[in-house]
N, C-alpha and C positions, 0 to 999 in steps of 0.2 A: 339420507343426505350423502353418505360416503360413496354410494353407488355412482353418482354423477361425477364426483371428484376422481374416482378410480377409473371409471369407464372412459372419460375424456382426458385423463392424465393432467388434471389441473390441481394446483396447490391451494389449499384453503387460505394460506397467508396472502397469496397473490390476490385472490378474490376479495378477501377482507380489506386489503389496502385499497383496491379499486372501489369497493362499496363505500368506504369511509368518505370518499369524495362524491360518489355518484348517488348512492342510496343510503345515507346515514340513518334514516328513520327505520330501516329494515335490518340493521346489524344483528338483531336477535334471531333472524331466520336464515341460517346458512343454506338451507335447501333452496329457498327462493333466490338468494343471492347467486348461487351456482347457476340456476336457470337463466337469470338475467345476464350474468357474465357470459355464459355460453352463447346466448342469442346476440348480445350486443357487441361483444369483443371478438369472440371466436366465429361468429356468424353461423352457428350450428342451429338447425331446426330440430327440436327434440321430439321424440316419439312420445305422445301423451301417456302411453302405458308405462313409460320409464319413470314417471314422476309420482312421488309419494306426497300426498297433501297432508300438512299438519292441520288437523281438524280443530283442536282446541276444545275446551269445555264450555258449555253454555253457562253464563253467569248473569246476575242482575247488574244493572248499570252501577249501583253503589258498591259493587264488589270488584270493579275493574281495577287492575294494578298496572302501572306503567311498565311497558315492555313485555307483557304477558299476552300471548295469542289466545283469543277466546271468541265466543259467539254471543252476541246480544240479540234480543228480540224486543222490538219496541215500535211505537207509532211515530211516524215522521210528523213533527208538529209545525215547524217553521223553517222556511228557507232563510238562512242567515246571510250568506254572501256568495257571489260568483266572481271568480277571478279569471279573466281571459288573457291569453297571450299568444304571440305568433311563435309557432314551433315547427319542428321537423315532423313530416307526416309519417315517418318510419318509427323513430324512437321517442317522439313527442317532447324532446328537450327543447327548452326555450332557445331561440336563435334570433339573430338580427341579420337581415339580408337573406341571401339564398344559399348560405353555406352552413352545413352542420358538421361539427368536428368528428362526429361518429359516422355519419352516412354520406358525407360529401355534398355535392350540389343538389339541392332540392327546391321544390316550390313550397314555401311555407304555408301552413294551414293554421286556422284559429283553434286553439285547444282551451279547455276551461276546467277549473277545479270548482266544485260546488260544495258548500257546507250547509248542513241541515241540523236542526235540533231534533234529536230522537230521544224519546222517553219511555220508561216503563214505570211500574208502580213503586220503584225504589228511588228514582231520580231521572236526570236527563244528562245528555252529553252532546257535544258537537261532533258530528260525523262528517269527515271529509271524503268526498268521492273524487278520485283522480280522473284525468282526461279519458282514459280507456273506457270508463263507465259513464262519466258525466256527459261525454260527447254523444252518447246514444240514448240517454234517458230523458223522458219528459218530466212533467211536474209529478212528484211523488208524495206531495203533502197529503196527509191523512191515511197513507198506506201503512200497514203493519208489515215490517220486514225482519228477517233474520239476517244479521250482518256479521261476517267473520272479519276480524281485524285485530289491531293492537292499539292500546292507548299510548300515544306519543308523549314526549316530554313537554309539549306545549298544551296538553290536556285535551287534544282532539283524538277521536277514534278514527284510525285510518284503515 
């Protein structure tokens, strides 16, 4: 994590303050926040070899703890809901009209969040797939997946 902050001369407190408004659900992952801040605020394209991924440990669903990054493996049982919105094609933030505060004048596109019930032999959880994933996937009901994420404060695995 500190490599990105040092290499690009950004302060963790500045990134944290920005993330509290923009990505509050990911405050526990400073490395991810640094990557997002560099891309969206500083307009830096990162070299993938400079990014260290926090892997997390594989756990059963009934062992999930809020805010702890981990990996679950389970079968996708049911599609719960799909929320579509008009957003910026670059940063995917919700916008009204053709102006994005981050990227300026844009042609809005439809983005969607999809939630599925995913279960293993210990329990089940609602998994939320963000637009970057949801916009490209078809029906995944019945598939067995390994999913890396964090249990959010609303009880969804992101």
